[in-house]
Z-matrix of the N, CA and C atoms (Angstrom, degrees):
N
C 1 1.423
C 2 1.542 1 110.05
N 3 1.319 2 116.43 1 -42.57
C 4 1.485 3 119.75 2 179.14
C 5 1.530 4 110.76 3 -64.13
N 6 1.306 5 118.10 4 -37.69
C 7 1.468 6 120.88 5 177.04
C 8 1.515 7 109.76 6 -62.42
N 9 1.315 8 117.40 7 -41.67
C 10 1.465 9 121.92 8 -179.87
C 11 1.540 10 109.47 9 -62.15
N 12 1.319 11 116.15 10 -46.57
C 13 1.462 12 121.64 11 -179.02
C 14 1.564 13 109.04 12 -63.35
N 15 1.285 14 116.05 13 -43.73
C 16 1.474 15 121.60 14 -178.37
C 17 1.542 16 108.79 15 -63.40
N 18 1.309 17 117.88 16 -40.94
C 19 1.496 18 120.54 17 178.15
C 20 1.519 19 109.90 18 -62.78
N 21 1.318 20 117.14 19 -41.89
C 22 1.476 21 120.44 20 179.73
C 23 1.541 22 110.18 21 -64.82
N 24 1.306 23 117.71 22 -42.16
C 25 1.453 24 121.15 23 177.91
C 26 1.506 25 110.55 24 -61.88
N 27 1.336 26 116.58 25 -46.63
C 28 1.465 27 120.86 26 -179.58
C 29 1.539 28 111.54 27 -60.99
N 30 1.351 29 115.30 28 -40.96
C 31 1.477 30 117.38 29 179.19
C 32 1.508 31 110.77 30 -64.16
N 33 1.302 32 117.14 31 -41.78
C 34 1.468 33 121.52 32 179.06
C 35 1.505 34 111.35 33 -63.05
N 36 1.347 35 117.78 34 -42.78
C 37 1.456 36 120.92 35 -179.58
C 38 1.525 37 109.38 36 -67.91
N 39 1.319 38 117.97 37 -37.32
C 40 1.478 39 119.59 38 179.20
C 41 1.517 40 110.41 39 -65.82
N 42 1.339 41 118.10 40 -38.94
C 43 1.448 42 121.47 41 177.64
C 44 1.507 43 110.11 42 -65.62
N 45 1.321 44 117.48 43 -44.51
C 46 1.493 45 120.62 44 -179.75
C 47 1.523 46 110.77 45 -64.60
N 48 1.322 47 117.51 46 -32.43
C 49 1.474 48 120.63 47 -177.12
C 50 1.536 49 110.72 48 -63.54
N 51 1.304 50 118.28 49 -18.10
C 52 1.465 51 121.19 50 178.04
C 53 1.548 52 109.84 51 -74.50
N 54 1.327 53 117.14 52 -16.30
C 55 1.445 54 121.60 53 -175.04
C 56 1.504 55 113.34 54 -117.69
N 57 1.314 56 117.46 55 -32.93
C 58 1.474 57 119.74 56 -177.60
C 59 1.534 58 109.03 57 -134.73
N 60 1.320 59 113.96 58 153.81
C 61 1.463 60 118.53 59 -179.54
C 62 1.548 61 111.40 60 -92.42
N 63 1.309 62 116.92 61 177.53
C 64 1.453 63 121.14 62 -175.72
C 65 1.524 64 111.88 63 -62.65
N 66 1.321 65 116.81 64 -38.41
C 67 1.486 66 119.90 65 178.74
C 68 1.536 67 111.40 66 -62.32
N 69 1.324 68 114.54 67 -41.98
C 70 1.469 69 119.23 68 -179.27
C 71 1.533 70 109.30 69 -68.50
N 72 1.324 71 117.23 70 -36.09
C 73 1.454 72 120.32 71 177.14
C 74 1.510 73 111.75 72 -62.98
N 75 1.338 74 116.30 73 -39.84
C 76 1.456 75 122.30 74 177.81
C 77 1.511 76 111.56 75 -65.62
N 78 1.339 77 116.59 76 -28.40
C 79 1.461 78 122.56 77 -177.21
C 80 1.527 79 113.24 78 -70.20
N 81 1.329 80 116.65 79 -22.05
C 82 1.463 81 120.76 80 -177.12
C 83 1.529 82 111.16 81 -64.13
N 84 1.323 83 116.29 82 143.48
C 85 1.463 84 121.97 83 -178.55
C 86 1.537 85 107.08 84 -83.63
N 87 1.331 86 115.78 85 107.77
C 88 1.473 87 121.08 86 -177.15
C 89 1.549 88 112.08 87 -85.89
N 90 1.309 89 118.13 88 -1.29
C 91 1.432 90 121.41 89 -177.92
C 92 1.519 91 112.94 90 -80.60
N 93 1.325 92 116.63 91 -5.59
C 94 1.459 93 120.26 92 -171.27
C 95 1.541 94 113.46 93 -91.51
N 96 1.314 95 118.97 94 6.27
C 97 1.460 96 122.03 95 -176.90
C 98 1.544 97 112.89 96 -53.51
N 99 1.322 98 120.00 97 -45.99
C 100 1.466 99 119.14 98 177.86
C 101 1.540 100 112.68 99 -59.96
N 102 1.327 101 117.13 100 -35.78
C 103 1.463 102 120.36 101 178.98
C 104 1.534 103 111.52 102 -70.52
N 105 1.337 104 115.55 103 -36.87
C 106 1.482 105 119.10 104 176.22
C 107 1.553 106 110.19 105 -64.30
N 108 1.321 107 114.89 106 -41.09
C 109 1.479 108 117.69 107 179.14
C 110 1.541 109 110.76 108 -64.05
N 111 1.326 110 116.11 109 -42.90
C 112 1.484 111 120.83 110 179.88
C 113 1.541 112 110.03 111 -63.76
N 114 1.293 113 117.07 112 -38.65
C 115 1.476 114 120.56 113 178.85
C 116 1.530 115 109.47 114 -65.92
N 117 1.318 116 117.58 115 -43.40
C 118 1.441 117 120.17 116 177.53
C 119 1.531 118 112.11 117 -61.84
N 120 1.310 119 116.64 118 -39.89
C 121 1.466 120 120.54 119 178.53
C 122 1.526 121 110.48 120 -64.37
N 123 1.352 122 116.66 121 -40.08
C 124 1.454 123 119.08 122 175.41
C 125 1.497 124 112.48 123 -61.09
N 126 1.339 125 116.32 124 -41.76
C 127 1.461 126 121.54 125 179.54
C 128 1.547 127 110.81 126 -63.03
N 129 1.340 128 115.26 127 -44.60
C 130 1.467 129 120.23 128 177.73
C 131 1.517 130 111.45 129 -59.66
N 132 1.352 131 116.41 130 -42.60
C 133 1.483 132 119.81 131 178.99
C 134 1.506 133 110.48 132 -62.02
N 135 1.336 134 117.57 133 -44.49
C 136 1.444 135 121.10 134 -178.26
C 137 1.534 136 109.43 135 -61.85
N 138 1.296 137 116.24 136 -44.52
C 139 1.471 138 120.39 137 179.52
C 140 1.553 139 109.37 138 -63.02
N 141 1.309 140 115.61 139 -46.56
C 142 1.435 141 121.35 140 -179.81
C 143 1.542 142 112.71 141 -61.77
N 144 1.335 143 115.63 142 -33.70
C 145 1.454 144 120.35 143 179.94
C 146 1.539 145 111.61 144 -82.94
N 147 1.333 146 117.34 145 -5.04
C 148 1.453 147 121.30 146 -179.22
C 149 1.514 148 114.18 147 73.62
N 150 1.344 149 115.46 148 25.72
C 151 1.456 150 118.74 149 178.76
C 152 1.519 151 111.39 150 -61.34
N 153 1.312 152 116.58 151 138.97
C 154 1.461 153 119.53 152 179.33
C 155 1.514 154 112.12 153 -64.43
N 156 1.318 155 118.48 154 139.24
C 157 1.473 156 121.05 155 -177.02
C 158 1.514 157 113.97 156 -62.89
N 159 1.311 158 117.04 157 -22.90
C 160 1.478 159 119.13 158 -179.26
C 161 1.528 160 112.38 159 -109.29
N 162 1.355 161 114.60 160 14.17
C 163 1.462 162 120.43 161 179.43
C 164 1.524 163 111.42 162 -76.80
N 165 1.303 164 115.62 163 174.21
C 166 1.453 165 122.59 164 -176.84
C 167 1.525 166 112.61 165 -61.27
N 168 1.333 167 116.86 166 -41.44
C 169 1.470 168 120.21 167 -178.81
C 170 1.509 169 111.68 168 -66.02
N 171 1.349 170 116.55 169 -39.04
C 172 1.449 171 121.02 170 179.00
C 173 1.546 172 109.79 171 -68.78
N 174 1.328 173 117.23 172 -38.14
C 175 1.452 174 119.40 173 177.98
C 176 1.542 175 110.90 174 -66.37
N 177 1.315 176 116.76 175 -36.88
C 178 1.483 177 120.20 176 176.04
C 179 1.518 178 109.12 177 -65.12
N 180 1.289 179 118.64 178 -43.12
C 181 1.460 180 123.07 179 177.90
C 182 1.502 181 110.40 180 -59.28
N 183 1.338 182 117.96 181 -46.68
C 184 1.457 183 122.18 182 179.14
C 185 1.526 184 112.08 183 -62.34
N 186 1.336 185 115.58 184 -41.02
C 187 1.468 186 118.68 185 177.38
C 188 1.537 187 110.06 186 -64.54
N 189 1.319 188 117.94 187 -40.88
C 190 1.467 189 121.26 188 179.33
C 191 1.515 190 110.41 189 -65.89
N 192 1.331 191 115.49 190 -36.07
C 193 1.500 192 119.44 191 177.29
C 194 1.505 193 109.89 192 -63.93
N 195 1.329 194 116.72 193 -45.30
C 196 1.461 195 121.08 194 179.23
C 197 1.520 196 111.04 195 -59.25
N 198 1.314 197 116.06 196 -44.77
C 199 1.487 198 120.99 197 178.44
C 200 1.510 199 111.50 198 -63.15
N 201 1.305 200 116.40 199 -39.45
C 202 1.504 201 119.85 200 179.89
C 203 1.506 202 109.82 201 -68.85
N 204 1.324 203 119.76 202 -40.88
C 205 1.451 204 122.08 203 175.28
C 206 1.520 205 110.80 204 -59.09
N 207 1.324 206 117.59 205 -44.48
C 208 1.468 207 121.45 206 178.28
C 209 1.520 208 111.15 207 -59.41
N 210 1.320 209 116.53 208 -42.39
C 211 1.478 210 120.18 209 178.81
C 212 1.517 211 109.86 210 -69.05
N 213 1.335 212 118.34 211 -37.45
C 214 1.458 213 122.12 212 179.81
C 215 1.496 214 111.46 213 -58.53
N 216 1.358 215 117.50 214 -42.51
C 217 1.451 216 121.64 215 -179.11
C 218 1.512 217 111.51 216 -91.10
N 219 1.328 218 116.24 217 7.55
C 220 1.483 219 121.81 218 178.94
C 221 1.524 220 110.99 219 57.87
N 222 1.339 221 114.73 220 40.10
C 223 1.478 222 123.80 221 175.94
C 224 1.546 223 113.31 222 61.19
N 225 1.308 224 115.86 223 28.78
C 226 1.468 225 122.08 224 175.64
C 227 1.515 226 107.84 225 -93.13
N 228 1.353 227 116.32 226 103.17
C 229 1.456 228 122.85 227 -173.94
C 230 1.520 229 113.11 228 -60.48
N 231 1.322 230 118.61 229 -39.46
C 232 1.462 231 121.37 230 -179.48
C 233 1.529 232 110.31 231 -67.05
N 234 1.310 233 116.86 232 -42.14
C 235 1.470 234 120.94 233 178.91
C 236 1.516 235 109.25 234 -66.69
N 237 1.317 236 117.25 235 -38.28
C 238 1.456 237 121.49 236 178.63
C 239 1.533 238 110.86 237 -58.48
N 240 1.350 239 115.39 238 -47.69
C 241 1.471 240 120.24 239 179.90
C 242 1.517 241 111.26 240 -61.44
N 243 1.325 242 117.65 241 -40.02
C 244 1.477 243 120.66 242 -179.26
C 245 1.524 244 109.73 243 -65.67
N 246 1.328 245 117.24 244 -42.71
C 247 1.454 246 118.29 245 -179.36
C 248 1.507 247 111.86 246 -69.07
N 249 1.317 248 118.27 247 -39.05
C 250 1.444 249 119.97 248 175.30
C 251 1.502 250 111.52 249 -60.37
N 252 1.300 251 117.09 250 -38.79
C 253 1.462 252 121.75 251 177.51
C 254 1.543 253 110.39 252 -66.21
N 255 1.345 254 114.54 253 -40.07
C 256 1.480 255 118.71 254 178.00
C 257 1.508 256 112.23 255 -60.41
N 258 1.331 257 115.94 256 -37.55
C 259 1.462 258 121.10 257 -177.85
C 260 1.521 259 112.57 258 -91.44
N 261 1.347 260 116.27 259 1.94
C 262 1.451 261 119.46 260 177.28
C 263 1.517 262 115.31 261 73.21
N 264 1.342 263 114.91 262 23.93
C 265 1.453 264 119.97 263 179.84
C 266 1.522 265 109.25 264 -96.73
N 267 1.305 266 116.90 265 130.39
C 268 1.464 267 119.75 266 -179.83
C 269 1.475 268 110.66 267 -112.25
């Protein structure tokens, strides 16, 4: 199991390395993991409840996601754009 997880982590890091360098990777705020998990749980609940994608709850979720991304990159606009590109978000 640990080998599987390590392979997944290495693949993710290799993919990110195409967009950001090691210094930029170190700049990311790693303390936000609990907030990322909570945001994902909220998204799963909305989907499970059949909430409309353009409804108020979905818009709040999207706004909170944007804010969390900004905090993750420590409000570095250039790094934010690189990460969004890495994840295919436009």
